[in-house]
C-alpha positions as CSV (number, residue, x, y, z in Angstrom):
1,X,-18.4,27.1,-4.6
2,X,-18.1,26.1,-0.9
3,X,-14.3,25.6,-0.5
4,X,-15.0,22.9,2.0
5,X,-16.4,20.7,-0.8
6,X,-14.1,21.9,-3.6
7,X,-13.2,19.0,-5.9
8,X,-9.6,20.3,-5.9
9,X,-9.4,20.0,-2.1
10,X,-10.9,16.5,-2.3
11,X,-8.2,15.5,-5.0
12,X,-5.3,16.9,-3.0
13,X,-6.4,15.2,0.2
14,X,-6.8,11.9,-1.5
15,X,-3.3,12.2,-3.3
16,X,-1.9,13.0,0.2
17,X,-3.5,10.0,1.7
18,X,-2.4,7.7,-1.0
19,X,1.2,8.8,-0.5
20,X,1.1,8.2,3.2
21,X,-0.6,4.8,2.6
22,X,2.3,3.8,0.4
23,X,5.0,5.0,2.7
24,X,3.5,3.4,5.8
25,X,3.0,0.3,3.9
26,X,6.7,0.0,3.4
27,X,7.2,0.7,7.1
28,X,4.5,-1.8,8.3
29,X,5.8,-4.6,6.0
30,X,9.0,-4.6,7.9
31,X,7.2,-4.6,11.3
32,X,5.1,-7.7,10.3
33,X,8.2,-9.6,9.0
34,X,10.2,-8.6,12.2
35,X,7.3,-10.2,14.2
36,X,7.0,-13.3,12.1
37,X,10.2,-14.3,10.2
38,X,13.2,-12.0,10.5
39,X,14.4,-13.6,13.9
40,X,15.0,-17.1,12.5
41,X,16.2,-16.0,9.1
42,X,18.6,-13.3,10.1
43,X,19.5,-14.3,13.8
44,X,19.5,-18.2,13.7
45,X,22.4,-18.6,16.0
46,X,20.6,-17.4,19.2
47,X,17.5,-18.6,21.0
48,X,14.0,-17.8,19.8
49,X,13.5,-15.1,22.5
50,X,16.8,-13.4,21.7
51,X,16.1,-13.7,18.0
52,X,12.8,-11.9,18.4
53,X,14.4,-9.2,20.5
54,X,17.1,-8.9,17.8
55,X,14.5,-8.6,15.1
56,X,12.6,-6.0,17.0
57,X,15.9,-4.2,17.5
58,X,16.3,-3.7,13.7
59,X,12.7,-2.7,13.7
60,X,13.4,0.1,16.3
61,X,16.2,1.5,14.1
62,X,13.6,2.9,11.7
63,X,12.1,4.9,14.6
64,X,15.5,6.3,15.7
65,X,16.0,7.5,12.0
66,X,12.6,9.1,11.8
67,X,13.5,12.2,13.9
68,X,16.6,12.6,11.8
69,X,14.5,12.4,8.7
70,X,12.1,15.0,10.0
71,X,15.0,17.3,10.5
72,X,16.4,16.8,7.1
73,X,13.1,16.9,5.3
74,X,11.8,19.5,7.6
75,X,14.6,21.8,6.5
76,X,13.7,21.1,2.9
77,X,9.9,21.7,3.5
78,X,10.5,25.0,5.3
79,X,13.1,26.3,2.8
80,X,12.0,24.9,-0.5
81,X,8.4,23.9,0.0
82,X,6.2,21.0,1.2
83,X,5.8,19.4,-2.3
84,X,9.5,18.5,-2.7
85,X,9.4,16.7,0.6
86,X,6.6,14.5,-0.6
87,X,8.5,13.4,-3.7
88,X,11.9,12.8,-2.3
89,X,10.8,11.0,0.9
90,X,8.6,8.7,-1.0
91,X,11.4,7.8,-3.4
92,X,13.9,7.1,-0.5
93,X,11.5,4.9,1.4
94,X,10.4,3.0,-1.7
95,X,13.9,2.1,-2.8
96,X,15.0,1.0,0.6
97,X,12.0,-1.2,1.1
98,X,12.5,-3.1,-2.2
99,X,16.1,-3.6,-1.2
100,X,15.1,-5.3,2.1
101,X,13.3,-7.9,0.0
102,X,16.6,-8.6,-1.8
103,X,18.8,-9.1,1.2
104,X,20.2,-12.6,1.5
105,X,19.7,-14.4,4.8
106,X,22.2,-15.1,7.5
107,X,22.9,-18.6,6.0
108,X,24.0,-17.0,2.8
109,X,26.2,-14.2,3.7
110,X,26.5,-14.4,7.6
111,X,26.7,-11.3,9.7
112,X,26.4,-9.0,6.7
113,X,22.7,-10.0,6.5
114,X,21.5,-8.3,9.7
115,X,23.9,-5.4,9.0
116,X,22.3,-4.7,5.7
117,X,18.9,-5.0,7.3
118,X,19.8,-2.3,9.8
119,X,21.2,0.1,7.2
120,X,18.0,-0.3,5.0
121,X,15.7,0.0,7.9
122,X,17.6,3.3,8.9
123,X,16.9,4.6,5.3
124,X,13.2,3.6,5.6
125,X,12.9,5.5,8.8
126,X,14.7,8.5,7.3
127,X,12.3,8.7,4.4
128,X,9.2,8.2,6.6
129,X,10.5,10.9,9.0
130,X,9.8,13.4,6.2
131,X,6.6,11.9,4.9
132,X,4.2,12.8,7.6
133,X,5.0,16.4,7.9
134,X,4.8,17.1,4.2
135,X,1.6,15.1,3.6
136,X,-0.3,16.6,6.6
137,X,0.8,20.2,5.9
138,X,-0.1,19.9,2.2
139,X,-3.6,19.2,3.3
140,X,-3.9,21.3,6.5
141,X,-2.5,24.4,4.8
142,X,-4.9,24.2,1.9
143,X,-8.0,23.4,4.1
144,X,-10.6,26.0,5.4
145,X,-10.1,26.7,9.1
146,X,-13.4,25.5,10.2
147,X,-12.9,22.0,8.6
148,X,-9.2,21.8,9.0
149,X,-9.2,18.8,11.4
150,X,-11.5,16.8,9.1
151,X,-9.4,17.4,5.9
152,X,-6.1,16.9,7.9
153,X,-7.4,13.6,9.1
154,X,-7.5,12.2,5.5
155,X,-3.6,11.7,5.4
156,X,-4.0,10.1,8.8
157,X,-6.2,7.4,7.2
158,X,-3.3,6.5,4.9
159,X,-1.4,4.5,7.5
160,X,-4.5,2.3,8.0
161,X,-4.6,1.4,4.3
162,X,-0.9,0.9,4.3
163,X,-1.1,-1.5,7.1
164,X,-4.1,-3.3,5.7
165,X,-2.4,-3.7,2.4
166,X,0.9,-4.8,3.9
167,X,-0.7,-7.3,6.2
168,X,-3.3,-8.4,3.6
169,X,-0.6,-9.4,1.2
170,X,1.3,-11.2,4.0
171,X,-2.0,-12.8,5.1
172,X,-2.6,-14.2,1.6
173,X,0.8,-15.5,1.3
174,X,0.8,-17.0,4.7
175,X,-2.4,-18.8,4.1
176,X,-1.6,-19.9,0.5
177,X,2.1,-21.1,1.0
178,X,3.6,-23.8,3.0
179,X,5.7,-22.6,6.0
180,X,8.8,-23.7,4.2
181,X,7.9,-21.6,1.0
182,X,6.9,-18.6,3.1
183,X,10.2,-18.6,5.0
184,X,12.1,-19.2,1.8
185,X,10.7,-16.5,-0.6
186,X,7.0,-15.7,0.4
187,X,7.9,-13.1,3.0
188,X,9.9,-11.1,0.4
189,X,7.0,-10.4,-1.9
190,X,5.4,-7.5,0.0
191,X,8.7,-5.8,-0.1
192,X,9.0,-6.1,-3.8
193,X,5.4,-4.9,-4.3
194,X,6.6,-1.6,-2.7
195,X,8.4,-0.7,-5.9
196,X,5.1,-0.7,-7.9
197,X,3.3,1.3,-5.3
198,X,6.1,3.9,-5.0
199,X,6.0,4.5,-8.8
200,X,2.3,5.0,-8.5
201,X,2.7,7.4,-5.6
202,X,5.4,9.4,-7.4
203,X,3.1,9.9,-10.4
204,X,0.3,11.3,-8.2
205,X,2.6,13.6,-6.2
206,X,4.4,15.2,-9.2
207,X,0.9,16.7,-10.0
208,X,0.4,18.5,-6.6
209,X,0.7,22.2,-6.1
210,X,2.4,24.1,-3.4
211,X,0.5,25.2,-0.3
212,X,-0.8,28.8,0.1
213,X,1.0,29.3,3.3
214,X,4.4,28.4,1.9
215,X,3.8,30.5,-1.2
216,X,3.1,33.5,1.0
217,X,6.3,32.9,2.9
218,X,8.3,32.6,-0.2
219,X,6.8,35.8,-1.8
220,X,7.4,37.9,1.4
221,X,10.9,36.3,1.8
222,X,9.9,35.2,5.3
223,X,11.2,31.7,5.2
224,X,13.4,30.5,8.1
225,X,17.1,30.4,7.1
226,X,17.7,27.5,9.6
227,X,14.4,26.1,10.7
228,X,15.8,23.4,13.1
229,X,17.9,25.9,15.0
230,X,14.8,28.2,15.3
231,X,12.7,25.4,16.6
232,X,15.3,24.3,19.1
233,X,15.9,27.9,20.2
234,X,12.3,29.0,20.4
235,X,10.0,25.9,20.5
236,X,12.0,23.2,22.4
237,X,9.3,23.0,25.1
238,X,6.6,22.6,22.5
239,X,8.6,19.8,20.8
240,X,9.1,17.9,24.0
241,X,5.4,18.2,25.0
242,X,4.1,17.0,21.7
243,X,6.5,14.2,21.6
244,X,5.6,13.0,25.1
245,X,1.9,13.4,24.4
246,X,2.0,11.3,21.2
247,X,4.3,8.6,22.5
248,X,1.5,6.6,24.2
249,X,-0.2,6.2,20.8
250,X,2.8,4.6,19.2
251,X,3.1,2.3,22.2
252,X,-0.5,1.1,21.8
253,X,-0.4,0.8,18.0
254,X,2.8,-1.3,17.9
255,X,1.8,-3.4,20.9
256,X,-1.4,-4.4,19.0
257,X,0.1,-4.7,15.5
258,X,3.6,-5.9,16.2
259,X,4.3,-7.3,19.6
260,X,1.0,-9.1,19.9
261,X,1.7,-11.0,16.7
262,X,5.0,-12.3,18.1
263,X,3.4,-13.0,21.5
264,X,0.3,-14.7,20.2
265,X,2.1,-17.0,17.7
266,X,5.1,-17.9,19.8
267,X,3.8,-18.0,23.3
268,X,0.1,-18.8,22.9
269,X,0.2,-21.0,19.8
270,X,-2.5,-18.9,18.0
271,X,-2.6,-19.5,14.2
272,X,-0.6,-16.8,12.5
273,X,-3.1,-16.2,9.8
274,X,-6.1,-15.9,12.3
275,X,-4.1,-13.5,14.5
276,X,-3.2,-11.3,11.5
277,X,-6.8,-11.1,10.6
278,X,-7.9,-10.1,14.1
279,X,-5.3,-7.3,14.1
280,X,-6.3,-6.0,10.6
281,X,-10.0,-5.8,11.7
282,X,-8.9,-3.6,14.6
283,X,-6.9,-1.4,12.4
284,X,-9.6,-1.0,10.0
285,X,-12.0,0.0,12.7
286,X,-9.6,2.7,13.8
287,X,-9.3,4.0,10.2
288,X,-13.1,4.1,9.8
289,X,-13.5,6.1,13.1
290,X,-10.8,8.7,12.1
291,X,-13.0,11.2,10.2
292,X,-15.7,11.1,12.9
293,X,-13.0,11.9,15.6
294,X,-11.8,14.8,13.4
295,X,-15.3,16.2,13.1
296,X,-15.6,16.2,16.9
297,X,-12.3,18.0,17.0
298,X,-13.6,20.7,14.6
299,X,-16.6,21.1,16.9
300,X,-15.2,20.7,20.4
301,X,-11.5,21.3,20.0
302,X,-8.3,19.3,19.6
303,X,-7.0,18.9,23.1
304,X,-10.2,17.4,24.6
305,X,-9.9,14.5,22.2
306,X,-6.3,14.0,22.9
307,X,-6.9,13.9,26.7
308,X,-9.9,11.4,26.2
309,X,-7.6,9.0,24.1
310,X,-4.9,9.0,26.7
311,X,-7.5,8.3,29.5
312,X,-9.2,5.5,27.5
313,X,-5.9,3.7,26.9
314,X,-4.9,4.0,30.7
315,X,-8.2,2.5,31.6
316,X,-8.2,-0.3,28.9
317,X,-4.6,-1.7,29.1
318,X,-5.2,-4.3,31.9
319,X,-8.4,-5.7,30.3
320,X,-6.5,-5.7,27.0
321,X,-3.7,-7.9,28.4
322,X,-6.2,-10.1,30.1
323,X,-8.2,-10.7,26.9
324,X,-5.0,-11.2,24.9
325,X,-3.7,-13.9,27.4
326,X,-7.0,-16.0,26.8
327,X,-5.7,-17.0,23.3
328,X,-9.4,-16.9,22.2
329,X,-9.6,-15.0,18.9
330,X,-12.9,-13.4,19.7
331,X,-11.7,-12.0,23.0
332,X,-8.4,-11.0,21.5
333,X,-10.2,-9.1,18.8
334,X,-12.2,-7.3,21.3
335,X,-9.1,-6.2,23.1
336,X,-7.5,-5.1,19.9
337,X,-10.5,-3.1,18.7
338,X,-11.0,-1.1,21.9
339,X,-7.3,-0.4,22.1
340,X,-7.1,0.9,18.5
341,X,-10.3,3.0,18.9
342,X,-8.7,4.6,22.0
343,X,-5.5,5.3,20.1
344,X,-7.2,7.0,17.1
345,X,-9.2,9.2,19.5
346,X,-6.0,11.2,19.8
347,X,-4.2,10.4,16.6
348,X,-7.3,11.3,14.5
349,X,-6.8,15.0,15.3
350,X,-3.0,15.5,15.4
351,X,-2.9,16.3,11.7
352,X,-4.6,19.6,12.5
353,X,-3.4,20.0,16.1
354,X,0.4,19.9,15.6
355,X,0.6,22.2,12.5
356,X,-1.6,24.8,14.4
357,X,0.9,24.8,17.3
358,X,3.7,26.1,15.1
359,X,4.1,29.3,13.1
360,X,4.3,28.7,9.4
361,X,7.9,29.4,8.8
362,X,9.1,26.5,11.0
363,X,5.9,24.4,10.8
364,X,7.3,21.6,8.7
365,X,10.3,21.0,11.0
366,X,8.6,21.5,14.3
367,X,5.5,19.4,13.7
368,X,7.5,16.5,12.1
369,X,10.2,16.5,14.7
370,X,7.7,16.3,17.6
371,X,5.6,13.6,15.8
372,X,8.6,11.5,14.9
373,X,10.4,11.9,18.3
374,X,7.3,10.4,19.8
375,X,7.9,7.3,17.6
376,X,11.3,6.8,19.2
377,X,9.8,7.2,22.7
378,X,6.8,4.9,22.0
379,X,7.3,2.8,18.8
380,X,11.0,1.9,19.0
381,X,11.1,0.8,22.6
382,X,7.7,-0.8,23.1
383,X,8.1,-4.1,21.2
384,X,11.4,-4.7,22.9
385,X,10.1,-3.6,26.4
386,X,7.0,-5.8,25.9
387,X,8.9,-8.8,24.8
388,X,11.2,-8.5,27.8
389,X,8.3,-7.9,30.2
390,X,6.3,-11.0,29.0
391,X,9.1,-13.6,29.6
392,X,7.3,-15.3,32.5
393,X,4.7,-18.0,32.2
394,X,1.8,-16.0,33.6
395,X,-0.2,-13.1,32.0
396,X,2.1,-10.2,30.9
397,X,0.8,-7.7,33.4
398,X,4.1,-5.8,33.2
399,X,3.1,-4.8,29.7
400,X,-0.1,-3.4,31.0
401,X,1.8,-1.4,33.6
402,X,4.1,-0.1,30.9
403,X,1.2,1.0,28.7
404,X,-0.7,2.6,31.6
405,X,2.3,4.6,32.7
406,X,2.9,5.9,29.1
407,X,-0.7,6.9,28.7
408,X,-0.7,8.8,32.0
409,X,2.7,10.5,31.1
410,X,1.1,11.6,27.7
411,X,-2.0,12.9,29.6
412,X,0.2,15.1,31.6
413,X,1.9,16.5,28.5
414,X,-1.4,17.3,26.8
415,X,-2.6,19.1,29.9
416,X,0.3,21.5,29.4
417,X,-0.4,22.2,25.7
418,X,-2.9,24.9,24.5
419,X,-6.1,24.5,22.6
420,X,-5.7,25.6,18.9
421,X,-9.2,25.3,17.3
422,X,-9.3,28.5,15.2
423,X,-12.7,29.6,16.8
424,X,-11.6,29.2,20.4
425,X,-7.8,29.5,20.4
426,X,-6.5,32.1,22.7
427,X,-3.9,33.2,20.1
428,X,-3.7,32.9,16.4
429,X,-2.3,29.5,15.1
430,X,0.5,31.3,13.2
431,X,2.1,32.9,16.2
432,X,4.9,31.1,18.0
433,X,3.9,29.0,21.1
434,X,5.7,30.1,24.3
435,X,8.7,28.0,25.0
């Protein structure tokens, strides 16, 4: 049987995707709540602008925790296997998310409320920091070389489903409840649903098998004794380049999905439900495009797609801000869709690209640290920076300058990285990259 079409490979990829969907559902639920309700509920003693900044500050804590999670779970993945990472990270993120939905507001317990939010958001980020590396490696290390980008893109679709599910539930509640009921209890429901989804994900993941690459390492006793130290010592340049290269994608994604929600509802007066619907269509379009981008990467290489995504974002940011500023849903939707398709041109291939850059013995740590460090550079800072840059009455051109600069910086980083497609790479993927 052709291994590319093996039912076992398909089941493994789908199980991996379901897990990433659930974990990113947890993470995105918080982002939507931060944009819509956390400011007035947990920071009511400050102005609307400062409350939004504070809410996005707690949102950013999750990104700060993600590299720490990648170090912790990367060590587990490189020492004990990829499979234990998938189970433990999902459990941690799921429990933390359910607990967010149980935290009393500022009016009930005072300053303890935002402090609890920060702690739980940190635990969410810690769990998600281990998720991506484990899920992508499970698929990439089982996949045949000539279709690795395609199979490794399947877990990359998981965040799309997670986002659509999180925002679909929020959209339904927002449309069906009065503003008072939504602020009172409706916003908590998506967090409670996370418990059911986590239980489903754990059931699926306990049935997964370990990857061939890790089994070979274990049998030959070639596992790294201190993966993080080995990555820092021998691959620090690679980690920094991949983090810088991917940071623009986080900036674009969270500008569209988080900051735009706050800006559109608070500054432009666009209906919350309508704006959520526009964002969801754009994210769905990026998810649908992911496997096609991955097929191109298997045919043309990983780096050309990464460079094309950076360039597309750099060219689109000013039109995007102009379309957003109109407040007209159809034009805003156009801006969102093109921005997200530009984003996925790069992020649709990193599931194969990052693992191929690292040797197997430190792959879980190296790939995950680079990926999640990019989240700090792009995801944690962007909603805060964009909110601060958009304080004036005119169009927020400062946001466009910020995004363009980030895209050009990422372009430079990708230019310094090698191609890794198995048929054209200058070196075997398992060899260490020069640092």
